[in-house]
C-alpha positions as CSV (number, residue, x, y, z in Angstrom):
1,M,13.3,-22.5,-1.4
2,V,11.6,-19.7,-3.3
3,N,13.2,-19.5,-6.8
4,M,11.4,-16.4,-8.1
5,P,12.8,-14.0,-10.8
6,R,12.5,-10.6,-9.3
7,L,13.4,-7.0,-9.8
8,V,13.2,-4.0,-7.4
9,I,12.6,-0.7,-9.2
10,A,14.1,2.1,-7.2
11,A,15.2,5.7,-7.8
12,P,17.4,8.4,-6.2
13,A,14.4,10.4,-5.1
14,S,10.7,10.7,-5.2
15,G,9.3,12.0,-8.5
16,S,11.9,10.2,-10.6
17,G,9.3,7.9,-12.4
18,K,9.2,4.7,-10.3
19,T,5.6,4.2,-10.5
20,T,5.5,4.7,-14.3
21,V,8.4,2.4,-14.9
22,A,7.3,-0.4,-12.5
23,T,3.7,-0.3,-13.6
24,G,4.9,-0.1,-17.2
25,L,7.2,-3.1,-16.7
26,M,4.4,-5.1,-15.1
27,A,2.0,-4.3,-18.0
28,A,4.6,-5.0,-20.7
29,F,5.8,-8.4,-19.1
30,A,2.0,-9.3,-18.6
31,A,1.3,-8.5,-22.3
32,R,4.0,-11.1,-23.1
33,G,1.9,-13.6,-21.4
34,L,3.8,-13.8,-18.2
35,A,2.2,-14.1,-14.8
36,V,3.5,-11.0,-13.0
37,S,3.4,-10.7,-9.2
38,P,3.2,-6.9,-8.2
39,H,4.7,-5.6,-5.0
40,K,5.2,-2.2,-3.3
41,V,7.7,-1.2,-0.7
42,G,6.1,0.7,2.3
43,P,2.5,1.4,3.3
44,D,1.1,3.0,0.2
45,Y,-2.3,1.8,-0.9
46,I,-2.7,3.7,-4.2
47,D,0.3,2.5,-6.4
48,P,-0.7,-1.2,-5.7
49,G,-4.1,-0.5,-7.4
50,Y,-2.4,0.4,-10.6
51,H,-0.2,-2.5,-10.2
52,S,-3.2,-4.8,-9.9
53,L,-4.7,-3.3,-13.0
54,A,-1.4,-4.0,-15.0
55,T,-1.1,-7.6,-13.8
56,G,-4.5,-8.9,-13.0
57,R,-3.3,-9.9,-9.5
58,P,-3.6,-8.3,-6.0
59,G,-1.0,-5.5,-5.5
60,R,0.8,-6.4,-2.2
61,N,2.8,-4.2,0.1
62,L,6.2,-5.3,1.7
63,D,6.5,-2.9,4.7
64,A,9.5,-3.8,7.0
65,Y,8.4,-1.2,9.6
66,M,4.9,-2.4,10.2
67,C,5.5,-6.1,9.6
68,G,9.0,-6.5,10.7
69,T,12.0,-7.6,8.6
70,D,11.4,-11.3,9.2
71,L,8.1,-11.3,7.3
72,I,9.3,-9.6,4.2
73,A,10.5,-12.7,2.2
74,P,7.6,-14.9,3.4
75,L,5.0,-12.3,2.4
76,F,6.8,-12.0,-1.0
77,A,6.9,-15.7,-1.4
78,H,3.1,-15.8,-0.5
79,G,2.1,-13.1,-3.0
80,S,4.4,-14.4,-5.9
81,A,3.4,-18.0,-5.7
82,G,2.7,-19.4,-9.1
83,C,4.1,-16.4,-11.1
84,D,6.8,-16.2,-13.6
85,L,8.2,-12.8,-12.4
86,A,7.9,-10.4,-9.6
87,V,8.3,-6.7,-9.8
88,V,8.8,-4.7,-6.6
89,E,8.3,-0.9,-6.8
90,G,10.3,1.0,-4.2
91,V,9.5,4.0,-1.9
92,M,10.9,7.5,-1.9
93,G,14.7,7.4,-2.7
94,L,16.5,4.1,-2.7
95,Y,18.1,4.6,0.9
96,D,15.1,6.5,2.5
97,G,13.3,4.7,5.2
98,A,11.5,5.3,8.5
99,S,12.4,8.7,9.9
100,G,15.4,8.5,12.2
101,Q,15.7,4.7,12.0
102,G,18.5,4.2,9.6
103,E,17.7,1.8,6.7
104,L,14.5,0.4,8.3
105,A,11.7,0.1,5.7
106,S,13.7,1.6,3.0
107,T,13.8,0.2,-0.6
108,A,17.4,-0.7,0.0
109,Q,16.6,-2.8,3.0
110,V,13.8,-4.8,1.2
111,A,16.1,-5.4,-1.8
112,K,18.6,-6.9,0.6
113,L,16.0,-9.1,2.4
114,L,14.8,-10.2,-1.0
115,R,18.3,-10.6,-2.4
116,A,16.8,-8.8,-5.4
117,P,18.7,-6.9,-8.1
118,V,17.9,-3.2,-8.2
119,V,17.1,-1.3,-11.3
120,L,17.7,2.5,-10.7
121,V,15.2,4.9,-12.4
122,V,17.0,8.2,-13.0
123,D,15.2,11.5,-13.8
124,A,17.7,12.7,-16.5
125,S,15.9,15.8,-17.4
126,S,18.4,18.3,-16.1
127,Q,21.8,16.5,-16.3
128,S,24.0,14.9,-18.7
129,R,27.6,13.7,-17.6
130,S,26.7,14.1,-13.9
131,V,24.4,11.3,-14.2
132,A,27.5,8.9,-13.9
133,A,28.5,10.4,-10.7
134,L,24.9,10.0,-9.4
135,V,24.7,6.4,-10.3
136,H,28.1,5.6,-9.1
137,G,27.3,7.1,-5.6
138,F,24.1,5.0,-5.3
139,A,25.7,1.9,-6.6
140,S,28.7,2.1,-4.2
141,W,26.9,3.5,-1.1
142,D,25.9,0.0,0.3
143,P,27.9,-3.0,-1.2
144,E,25.1,-5.3,-0.2
145,V,22.7,-3.5,-2.6
146,R,23.2,-4.9,-6.0
147,I,22.3,-2.3,-8.6
148,G,22.0,-4.2,-11.9
149,G,21.2,-1.5,-14.3
150,V,19.7,2.0,-15.0
151,I,16.6,3.1,-16.8
152,L,16.9,6.8,-17.8
153,N,13.5,8.7,-17.7
154,K,12.5,12.0,-19.1
155,V,15.2,12.1,-21.7
156,A,14.8,15.1,-24.0
157,S,16.3,14.0,-27.4
158,D,18.6,11.7,-29.2
159,R,21.5,14.1,-28.5
160,H,20.7,14.0,-24.7
161,E,20.4,10.2,-24.7
162,A,23.9,9.9,-26.4
163,L,25.4,12.2,-23.9
164,L,23.9,10.2,-21.0
165,R,25.0,6.8,-22.4
166,D,28.6,8.0,-23.0
167,A,28.7,9.2,-19.4
168,L,27.4,5.9,-18.0
169,D,29.8,3.7,-20.2
170,E,32.4,4.2,-17.5
171,S,30.1,3.3,-14.6
172,G,30.0,-0.4,-15.4
173,L,26.2,-0.5,-15.2
174,P,24.2,-1.1,-18.4
175,V,21.5,1.2,-19.6
176,L,18.4,-1.0,-19.6
177,G,16.0,1.6,-20.9
178,V,15.5,5.1,-22.0
179,L,12.1,6.8,-21.7
180,R,11.4,10.0,-23.3
181,R,9.1,12.7,-21.8
182,A,5.6,11.7,-22.2
183,P,3.1,13.8,-20.4
184,Q,0.2,11.9,-21.9
185,V,0.8,8.9,-19.6
186,A,0.9,11.1,-16.4
187,T,-1.6,10.1,-13.8
188,P,-3.7,12.7,-12.0
189,S,-2.7,13.5,-8.4
190,R,-4.5,15.2,-5.4
191,H,-3.8,15.9,-1.7
192,L,-2.7,12.2,-0.9
193,G,-0.9,11.3,-4.1
194,L,-2.2,9.6,-7.2
195,V,-6.0,9.3,-7.8
196,P,-6.9,5.6,-7.0
197,V,-7.7,3.3,-9.8
198,A,-11.3,2.7,-8.6
199,E,-12.2,6.4,-9.1
200,R,-10.8,6.6,-12.6
201,Q,-12.0,3.5,-14.3
202,G,-11.4,3.7,-18.0
203,D,-8.9,6.5,-17.7
204,A,-6.7,4.3,-15.4
205,V,-7.0,1.4,-17.8
206,D,-5.8,3.8,-20.6
207,A,-3.0,5.2,-18.4
208,V,-1.6,1.7,-17.6
209,R,-1.8,0.6,-21.2
210,A,0.1,3.7,-22.1
211,M,2.8,3.0,-19.4
212,G,3.2,-0.5,-20.7
213,E,3.6,0.6,-24.3
214,R,6.1,3.3,-23.3
215,V,8.2,0.7,-21.4
216,L,7.9,-1.8,-24.2
217,A,9.2,0.7,-26.7
218,G,12.0,2.1,-24.5
219,C,13.3,-0.8,-22.3
220,D,15.2,-4.0,-23.1
221,L,12.7,-6.6,-21.5
222,D,15.0,-9.5,-22.4
223,A,17.9,-7.9,-20.5
224,L,15.6,-7.0,-17.6
225,M,14.3,-10.6,-17.5
226,A,17.8,-11.9,-17.5
227,L,18.6,-9.7,-14.6
228,A,15.5,-10.8,-12.7
229,R,16.6,-14.4,-13.2
230,S,20.0,-13.7,-11.7
231,A,18.4,-13.4,-8.3
232,P,19.4,-16.2,-5.9
233,A,16.9,-18.5,-4.3
234,L,15.3,-17.5,-1.0
235,A,15.5,-20.0,1.8
236,D,12.1,-18.8,3.3
237,E,8.7,-20.5,3.6
238,A,5.9,-18.6,2.2
239,W,3.5,-16.8,4.6
240,E,0.2,-18.5,5.0
241,P,-2.8,-16.9,6.6
242,A,-4.2,-20.3,7.6
243,Y,-1.1,-20.8,9.6
244,A,-1.4,-17.6,11.4
245,V,-5.0,-18.0,12.7
246,V,-7.2,-20.8,13.9
247,E,-10.3,-21.6,11.8
248,R,-13.7,-22.2,13.3
249,P,-17.4,-21.5,12.4
250,R,-17.9,-18.7,9.8
251,P,-19.4,-15.3,10.7
252,V,-20.0,-12.7,8.0
253,V,-17.7,-9.9,8.0
254,A,-18.5,-6.9,5.8
255,V,-15.7,-5.0,4.4
256,A,-16.2,-1.6,2.9
257,G,-15.0,-1.2,-0.7
258,G,-15.8,1.0,-3.7
259,A,-14.4,4.2,-4.8
260,A,-14.5,5.9,-1.3
261,F,-12.7,3.1,0.5
262,T,-9.9,1.9,-1.6
263,F,-7.1,1.6,0.9
264,A,-6.8,-2.0,1.9
265,Y,-4.1,-4.7,2.3
266,A,-4.9,-7.9,0.6
267,E,-3.7,-9.9,3.6
268,H,-6.4,-8.5,5.9
269,A,-9.2,-10.2,4.0
270,E,-7.0,-13.4,3.7
271,L,-6.4,-13.4,7.4
272,L,-10.1,-12.9,8.2
273,T,-11.0,-15.7,5.8
274,A,-8.4,-17.9,7.4
275,A,-9.8,-17.2,10.8
276,G,-13.2,-18.6,9.7
277,A,-15.0,-15.4,8.5
278,E,-16.9,-15.2,5.3
279,V,-15.7,-11.8,4.0
280,V,-18.2,-9.9,1.9
281,V,-17.3,-6.6,0.2
282,F,-20.0,-3.8,0.1
283,D,-19.9,-0.3,-1.5
284,P,-21.1,2.5,0.9
285,L,-21.7,4.7,-2.1
286,R,-24.1,2.3,-3.7
287,D,-25.4,-0.4,-1.4
288,E,-28.3,0.6,0.9
289,K,-28.0,-2.5,3.1
290,L,-25.3,-4.2,4.7
291,P,-24.5,-7.9,3.6
292,T,-27.0,-10.4,4.8
293,G,-26.0,-11.8,8.2
294,T,-23.3,-9.2,8.9
295,A,-21.8,-9.9,12.3
296,G,-18.8,-7.7,12.0
297,L,-17.7,-4.6,10.0
298,V,-14.2,-3.5,8.7
299,I,-14.1,0.0,7.2
300,G,-10.6,0.8,6.0
301,G,-8.9,3.9,4.4
302,G,-9.7,5.9,1.3
303,F,-11.1,9.2,0.3
304,P,-14.6,9.8,2.0
305,E,-13.8,13.5,1.8
306,M,-14.1,13.2,-1.9
307,Y,-17.5,11.6,-1.6
308,A,-19.0,13.1,1.5
309,P,-22.2,14.2,-0.2
310,E,-22.9,10.9,-1.8
311,L,-22.0,8.9,1.4
312,S,-24.3,11.3,3.3
313,A,-27.2,10.8,0.9
314,N,-27.0,7.1,1.4
315,E,-29.2,7.3,4.6
316,P,-30.4,3.7,4.5
317,L,-26.8,2.4,4.7
318,R,-25.8,5.0,7.3
319,R,-28.7,3.8,9.5
320,A,-27.7,0.2,9.1
321,V,-24.2,0.9,10.1
322,T,-25.3,2.9,13.1
323,E,-27.7,0.2,14.3
324,L,-24.9,-2.5,13.9
325,A,-22.4,-0.3,15.9
326,T,-24.6,0.8,18.6
327,G,-25.8,-2.8,19.0
328,G,-22.3,-3.8,20.0
329,A,-21.1,-5.6,16.9
330,P,-17.4,-5.6,16.3
331,V,-16.4,-2.7,14.1
332,A,-12.8,-2.0,13.0
333,A,-12.5,1.5,11.3
334,E,-9.1,3.1,10.0
335,C,-8.8,6.6,8.9
336,A,-11.6,6.8,6.2
337,G,-13.7,4.6,8.4
338,L,-13.1,6.8,11.3
339,L,-14.4,9.7,9.4
340,Y,-17.5,7.7,8.2
341,L,-18.3,6.8,11.8
342,A,-18.3,10.4,12.9
343,R,-21.2,12.8,13.2
344,E,-20.2,15.0,10.3
345,L,-17.6,15.3,7.6
346,D,-17.2,18.7,6.1
347,G,-20.6,19.6,7.3
348,K,-22.2,16.6,5.7
349,P,-24.0,14.0,8.1
350,M,-22.2,10.7,8.5
351,C,-23.2,7.7,10.7
352,G,-23.0,9.5,14.0
353,V,-21.6,6.4,15.9
354,L,-18.9,8.6,17.2
355,D,-19.5,12.1,18.8
356,A,-17.0,13.9,16.7
357,E,-16.7,16.1,13.5
358,A,-14.2,15.9,10.8
359,R,-13.0,18.4,8.3
360,M,-10.4,18.8,5.6
361,S,-7.2,20.6,6.7
362,E,-4.2,22.1,4.8
363,R,-1.9,20.1,6.9
364,L,-0.7,16.6,5.8
365,T,-0.2,14.1,8.6
366,L,2.1,11.5,7.3
367,G,4.5,9.0,8.9
368,Y,5.1,5.8,10.7
369,R,3.9,5.4,14.2
370,Q,4.5,3.1,17.3
371,A,1.3,2.4,19.1
372,V,0.0,0.5,22.1
373,A,-3.8,-0.3,22.6
374,V,-5.0,1.8,25.6
375,S,-8.2,-0.2,25.8
376,D,-9.8,-3.6,25.2
377,S,-11.6,-3.8,22.0
378,P,-12.7,-6.6,19.6
379,L,-9.7,-5.8,17.6
380,A,-6.9,-5.6,20.2
381,A,-6.4,-6.4,23.8
382,A,-5.2,-3.5,26.0
383,G,-1.4,-3.5,25.9
384,T,-1.2,-4.9,22.3
385,R,1.7,-3.2,20.5
386,M,1.5,-2.5,16.8
387,R,3.3,-0.4,14.2
388,G,1.2,1.6,11.7
389,H,1.3,4.7,9.7
390,E,-0.9,7.9,9.4
391,F,-1.7,9.4,5.9
392,H,-4.4,12.1,5.9
393,R,-5.4,15.7,5.3
394,T,-8.3,15.7,7.6
395,V,-8.7,16.7,11.3
396,L,-11.1,14.9,13.7
397,E,-12.4,16.9,16.8
398,P,-12.1,15.7,19.3
399,G,-9.2,13.4,18.2
400,A,-9.7,10.9,21.1
401,G,-12.8,9.7,22.9
402,T,-13.1,9.0,26.6
403,T,-11.8,5.6,26.0
404,P,-9.0,6.1,23.3
405,A,-7.9,3.3,20.8
406,W,-4.2,3.9,20.9
407,G,-1.4,5.5,22.8
408,M,1.1,6.8,20.3
409,H,4.9,6.6,21.2
410,Q,6.4,8.1,18.0
411,P,7.0,10.7,17.0
412,E,5.2,12.2,19.9
413,R,3.3,10.8,23.0
414,R,-0.4,11.2,22.6
415,V,-3.7,9.2,22.7
416,E,-5.9,8.8,19.7
417,G,-9.0,7.2,18.3
418,Y,-12.1,5.7,19.9
419,V,-13.1,2.5,21.6
420,Q,-16.8,2.2,22.4
421,R,-19.1,-0.8,22.6
422,G,-17.6,-3.0,19.8
423,V,-16.1,-0.1,17.8
424,H,-12.3,0.4,17.5
425,A,-11.8,3.4,15.4
426,S,-8.6,5.4,14.5
427,Y,-6.5,7.3,12.0
428,L,-3.9,4.6,12.3
429,H,-3.4,2.2,9.4
430,T,-2.0,-1.1,10.4
431,H,-0.8,-4.3,8.7
432,W,-2.3,-7.3,10.3
433,A,0.2,-9.7,9.0
434,A,2.6,-8.5,11.5
435,T,0.1,-9.3,14.4
436,P,-2.4,-11.9,13.0
437,S,-3.9,-12.3,16.5
438,V,-6.0,-9.2,15.8
439,A,-7.8,-10.9,12.9
440,H,-8.4,-13.9,15.1
441,R,-9.6,-11.8,18.0
442,F,-12.0,-9.8,15.7
443,V,-13.5,-13.1,14.2
444,E,-13.9,-14.6,17.6
445,H,-15.9,-11.5,18.8
446,C,-18.0,-11.8,15.6
447,R,-18.8,-15.4,16.5
448,A,-19.9,-14.4,19.9
449,R,-22.6,-12.2,18.5
């Protein structure tokens, strides 16, 4: 049984202030000395970085599309073990999920799977009495979703607050917090959303501290904690990476990190470790060598387009990556990793492992995908089915090699990515907890080196 106090922070729509409130709550409760477990609904990599900064624990994703509904509670139990409170930040609007698939992967679905009370963050900047109708509609739409209270965001004045509270008195839902407009805690954004923590350093620390102070001043933490404690116990066993893979001798798997490669799910490294790998993080912006004894390489997502000159200038590491990949070592590259392995990125030389060129584009490619492995690789056997998501403003030409990585089945049919020698490179982000065999297969190929 998992008896963890928990809250899901949701909103009627994107831009309402979920990240500010969720991160602020994490920081405020952590400042009280509580061990806070941070979670994010959906595939987003960036918000969990702020969550981690607020709590000192890995930010973890709960994605019902990529991992399946059966894994949501076990992954939650795994991430929250040993904590006093879990805070789950939602995605988009409360009832928005995977396109055309009903509630799948929505905040509402995850809240139901976790049997967690929901706190609705409402942008009240352009309404007064209408807020009651809005809240009533969200609270009554799905009787299985328990909205336990409201936090009003972007409130203009005492008069505005009084009007909002009067309107909500008849809703039966308590106002658990009121936050005034505070542009000083806004976090900078760019083409894929917030700027990652790793790129902001001290500024990110200041922003998270300001969020925590704002929430502490405007929210009733005692009432929120009481609501979190009202969540019933979950009859689910915690997910364990060691149960998902078989442990044997330990090859070194180098995992790209640093400011250019910030997109990673914590469970990937845990699965590689459980499969018997020694996981060593390196920074392609700073390190001129791969970790000693590297037998395999994982290069996840991030923002290489923001650091193309610096990545290109690190010629010793580019040569080392090229030698490793062309020598047949297992290499798993997703999105940013795909670009790093290309010949060029925005005219700057990259590793040249793939005969392709990448450039920035005006078009955002974003969405969940259903994929099947087209070719055998160290990551996946041909025919392996996985779910993932794409999230980029770059274009790779050609988009697929003579031996593609994936055949996509949603939203359109196409092939994508590259499989050559030991390399599996693609734009597709995947969550290995859903298919732990890929971590086991990857480490087995590293052992065979």
